[in-house]
Z-matrix of the N, CA and C atoms (Angstrom, degrees):
N
C 1 1.446
C 2 1.534 1 107.45
N 3 1.324 2 116.35 1 121.63
C 4 1.457 3 122.10 2 -177.28
C 5 1.529 4 108.81 3 -120.03
N 6 1.306 5 115.97 4 139.07
C 7 1.463 6 121.58 5 176.26
C 8 1.525 7 109.24 6 -93.34
N 9 1.323 8 116.09 7 155.73
C 10 1.459 9 121.62 8 -177.29
C 11 1.524 10 111.18 9 -57.03
N 12 1.326 11 118.36 10 -45.83
C 13 1.467 12 121.07 11 -179.82
C 14 1.520 13 111.88 12 -59.21
N 15 1.325 14 117.70 13 -40.71
C 16 1.462 15 121.71 14 179.52
C 17 1.524 16 110.83 15 -64.06
N 18 1.321 17 116.36 16 -40.92
C 19 1.460 18 120.97 17 179.54
C 20 1.525 19 110.85 18 -68.25
N 21 1.327 20 116.36 19 -45.51
C 22 1.472 21 120.47 20 -178.57
C 23 1.528 22 111.95 21 -62.66
N 24 1.301 23 117.34 22 -31.03
C 25 1.465 24 121.05 23 179.20
C 26 1.527 25 111.58 24 -64.14
N 27 1.321 26 117.15 25 -21.99
C 28 1.466 27 121.62 26 -178.31
C 29 1.526 28 113.26 27 -101.78
N 30 1.322 29 117.66 28 7.40
C 31 1.464 30 121.42 29 -179.64
C 32 1.524 31 108.85 30 -106.00
N 33 1.312 32 115.85 31 133.88
C 34 1.458 33 122.34 32 178.13
C 35 1.525 34 110.01 33 -56.57
N 36 1.325 35 116.92 34 139.03
C 37 1.466 36 122.15 35 -175.71
C 38 1.527 37 113.33 36 -64.50
N 39 1.316 38 119.11 37 -20.49
C 40 1.462 39 122.38 38 -179.37
C 41 1.534 40 112.94 39 -92.67
N 42 1.315 41 116.97 40 -4.04
C 43 1.468 42 121.79 41 -178.08
C 44 1.524 43 110.72 42 -72.44
N 45 1.326 44 115.69 43 137.43
C 46 1.458 45 121.70 44 176.90
C 47 1.528 46 108.44 45 -79.28
N 48 1.343 47 116.24 46 125.86
C 49 1.468 48 120.80 47 -178.51
C 50 1.524 49 110.77 48 -131.25
N 51 1.307 50 114.47 49 157.62
C 52 1.459 51 122.07 50 171.59
C 53 1.515 52 105.90 51 -131.68
N 54 1.333 53 116.23 52 126.38
C 55 1.461 54 121.34 53 -179.23
C 56 1.522 55 108.42 54 -115.90
N 57 1.310 56 115.50 55 129.08
C 58 1.465 57 121.65 56 177.13
C 59 1.518 58 107.32 57 -125.09
N 60 1.344 59 116.14 58 117.50
C 61 1.459 60 120.98 59 -177.92
C 62 1.526 61 109.38 60 -122.95
N 63 1.316 62 116.28 61 123.62
C 64 1.482 63 122.70 62 177.11
C 65 1.522 64 114.12 63 53.28
N 66 1.297 65 119.90 64 26.93
C 67 1.466 66 123.39 65 178.56
C 68 1.522 67 114.17 66 60.90
N 69 1.335 68 119.07 67 2.83
C 70 1.468 69 118.92 68 -178.99
C 71 1.520 70 112.49 69 -117.71
N 72 1.308 71 117.94 70 -10.58
C 73 1.457 72 120.74 71 -178.68
C 74 1.518 73 109.07 72 -128.68
N 75 1.305 74 115.59 73 129.67
C 76 1.446 75 119.06 74 179.38
C 77 1.529 76 109.45 75 -140.18
N 78 1.315 77 116.22 76 135.75
C 79 1.459 78 122.39 77 176.08
C 80 1.516 79 107.57 78 -128.23
N 81 1.323 80 116.00 79 137.89
C 82 1.458 81 120.36 80 175.49
C 83 1.513 82 108.10 81 -136.98
N 84 1.294 83 116.54 82 126.89
C 85 1.449 84 121.43 83 178.28
C 86 1.513 85 111.04 84 160.38
N 87 1.300 86 115.78 85 -170.14
C 88 1.465 87 120.63 86 178.20
C 89 1.532 88 109.06 87 -73.44
N 90 1.292 89 116.19 88 148.84
C 91 1.472 90 121.54 89 -179.18
C 92 1.529 91 111.05 90 -55.56
N 93 1.318 92 117.68 91 -36.13
C 94 1.460 93 121.88 92 -179.59
C 95 1.534 94 111.56 93 -64.37
N 96 1.328 95 117.75 94 -29.96
C 97 1.468 96 122.27 95 -179.22
C 98 1.518 97 112.48 96 -70.59
N 99 1.313 98 117.18 97 -23.38
C 100 1.464 99 121.02 98 -179.03
C 101 1.529 100 110.78 99 -63.65
N 102 1.326 101 117.03 100 -29.84
C 103 1.462 102 121.04 101 179.78
C 104 1.526 103 112.19 102 -63.82
N 105 1.332 104 117.39 103 -26.18
C 106 1.466 105 120.38 104 -178.99
C 107 1.536 106 112.40 105 -109.70
N 108 1.334 107 117.47 106 5.67
C 109 1.462 108 121.16 107 179.61
C 110 1.530 109 108.48 108 -77.94
N 111 1.318 110 116.48 109 107.66
C 112 1.464 111 123.02 110 -170.45
C 113 1.529 112 113.63 111 -58.55
N 114 1.332 113 117.62 112 -44.50
C 115 1.466 114 120.73 113 -177.08
C 116 1.533 115 110.75 114 -61.69
N 117 1.329 116 116.59 115 -43.06
C 118 1.461 117 120.23 116 179.28
C 119 1.526 118 110.41 117 -66.30
N 120 1.319 119 116.96 118 -42.22
C 121 1.468 120 120.44 119 -178.29
C 122 1.528 121 112.09 120 -64.67
N 123 1.338 122 118.24 121 -36.18
C 124 1.469 123 121.24 122 177.63
C 125 1.522 124 111.57 123 -65.98
N 126 1.324 125 116.65 124 -30.58
C 127 1.467 126 122.31 125 -178.57
C 128 1.523 127 111.53 126 -111.23
N 129 1.298 128 116.82 127 25.21
C 130 1.457 129 122.20 128 -172.74
C 131 1.533 130 113.11 129 -56.72
N 132 1.315 131 117.38 130 -41.44
C 133 1.466 132 119.59 131 -178.17
C 134 1.532 133 110.36 132 -64.24
N 135 1.324 134 116.24 133 -44.84
C 136 1.462 135 120.02 134 -179.15
C 137 1.530 136 111.38 135 -68.34
N 138 1.335 137 116.86 136 -49.97
C 139 1.466 138 120.07 137 -176.16
C 140 1.522 139 112.11 138 -74.32
N 141 1.320 140 117.70 139 -36.65
C 142 1.458 141 120.94 140 -179.67
C 143 1.513 142 112.80 141 -65.59
N 144 1.316 143 116.65 142 -29.79
C 145 1.465 144 121.15 143 179.35
C 146 1.523 145 113.17 144 -91.82
N 147 1.321 146 117.28 145 3.18
C 148 1.466 147 120.98 146 178.34
C 149 1.528 148 109.40 147 -63.34
N 150 1.316 149 116.16 148 146.17
C 151 1.455 150 122.70 149 -179.07
C 152 1.536 151 109.08 150 -87.26
N 153 1.322 152 116.47 151 127.11
C 154 1.466 153 121.67 152 179.61
C 155 1.524 154 108.89 153 -71.36
N 156 1.336 155 115.90 154 126.66
C 157 1.462 156 120.67 155 179.56
C 158 1.518 157 112.14 156 -106.54
N 159 1.346 158 117.70 157 -22.12
C 160 1.458 159 120.88 158 -177.88
C 161 1.525 160 109.96 159 -157.11
N 162 1.321 161 115.55 160 138.23
C 163 1.463 162 122.26 161 172.84
C 164 1.519 163 106.38 162 -131.15
N 165 1.324 164 116.26 163 128.73
C 166 1.461 165 118.73 164 178.62
C 167 1.521 166 110.49 165 -149.41
N 168 1.321 167 115.35 166 162.92
C 169 1.463 168 121.25 167 173.65
C 170 1.507 169 107.84 168 -96.56
N 171 1.313 170 117.17 169 133.81
C 172 1.453 171 121.94 170 -179.58
C 173 1.519 172 108.27 171 -114.84
N 174 1.320 173 116.63 172 120.25
C 175 1.459 174 121.90 173 -178.33
C 176 1.524 175 112.45 174 -104.98
N 177 1.326 176 118.72 175 9.31
C 178 1.462 177 121.77 176 -174.92
C 179 1.522 178 113.26 177 -69.42
N 180 1.309 179 117.46 178 -24.98
C 181 1.460 180 120.98 179 -178.94
C 182 1.526 181 109.44 180 -92.40
N 183 1.328 182 116.27 181 173.97
C 184 1.453 183 120.01 182 179.93
C 185 1.525 184 111.56 183 -64.07
N 186 1.326 185 116.69 184 -30.67
C 187 1.464 186 121.22 185 177.07
C 188 1.522 187 108.40 186 -120.13
N 189 1.321 188 118.17 187 122.12
C 190 1.470 189 120.52 188 -179.66
C 191 1.533 190 111.78 189 -58.40
N 192 1.316 191 115.90 190 148.84
C 193 1.462 192 120.45 191 178.51
C 194 1.529 193 109.93 192 -141.33
N 195 1.312 194 114.29 193 162.46
C 196 1.461 195 121.28 194 177.46
C 197 1.528 196 107.80 195 -91.18
N 198 1.321 197 116.36 196 126.58
C 199 1.464 198 122.11 197 176.59
C 200 1.517 199 107.94 198 -99.83
N 201 1.336 200 115.46 199 122.32
C 202 1.459 201 121.80 200 178.86
C 203 1.523 202 107.61 201 -116.51
N 204 1.314 203 116.48 202 120.11
C 205 1.457 204 121.12 203 176.50
C 206 1.523 205 107.77 204 -112.55
N 207 1.331 206 115.71 205 136.96
C 208 1.464 207 120.17 206 -176.72
C 209 1.514 208 110.62 207 -146.72
N 210 1.325 209 114.82 208 164.94
C 211 1.466 210 122.02 209 177.75
C 212 1.521 211 109.15 210 -132.18
N 213 1.319 212 115.73 211 136.53
C 214 1.454 213 119.52 212 170.56
C 215 1.516 214 106.96 213 -81.41
N 216 1.304 215 117.22 214 169.28
C 217 1.462 216 119.10 215 179.00
C 218 1.520 217 110.52 216 -63.64
N 219 1.344 218 116.42 217 -31.05
C 220 1.464 219 119.74 218 178.74
C 221 1.521 220 110.20 219 -65.47
N 222 1.311 221 117.97 220 -35.81
C 223 1.457 222 121.69 221 -179.81
C 224 1.506 223 112.91 222 -71.15
N 225 1.318 224 117.37 223 -18.27
C 226 1.454 225 121.07 224 -177.92
C 227 1.526 226 112.33 225 -89.09
N 228 1.333 227 117.41 226 -14.75
C 229 1.455 228 119.61 227 179.42
C 230 1.517 229 109.03 228 -72.60
N 231 1.301 230 116.23 229 142.08
C 232 1.458 231 121.16 230 176.49
C 233 1.521 232 109.02 231 -129.32
N 234 1.322 233 115.70 232 153.00
C 235 1.462 234 119.77 233 176.07
C 236 1.500 235 109.61 234 -75.19
N 237 1.300 236 116.82 235 136.36
C 238 1.465 237 120.91 236 176.58
C 239 1.518 238 107.92 237 -103.74
N 240 1.301 239 113.99 238 134.49
C 241 1.460 240 119.11 239 177.09
C 242 1.525 241 107.98 240 -95.44
N 243 1.300 242 115.16 241 126.95
C 244 1.453 243 120.29 242 -179.63
C 245 1.516 244 109.83 243 -87.36
N 246 1.295 245 115.93 244 131.29
C 247 1.464 246 122.18 245 179.25
C 248 1.515 247 108.45 246 -95.27
N 249 1.336 248 115.79 247 130.24
C 250 1.469 249 120.22 248 -179.74
C 251 1.499 250 110.47 249 -93.98
């Protein structure tokens, strides 16, 4: 189990990345740009501690990038239906 912050610490700052967390937050750009991305920095504790669910290389764009998909603990909760 790897957290987003742990993974990002091992990625070169010039690498193009795309981060998708809980289907509501997405960042695309160079790893170095994430340090100044205001939305991510305001939610750094929540997003940085998100659990990585998928890592892949995406070649669909002109420049390949690393796609990181993750879930926060809030995204993993599901509603349970009670049976009577």
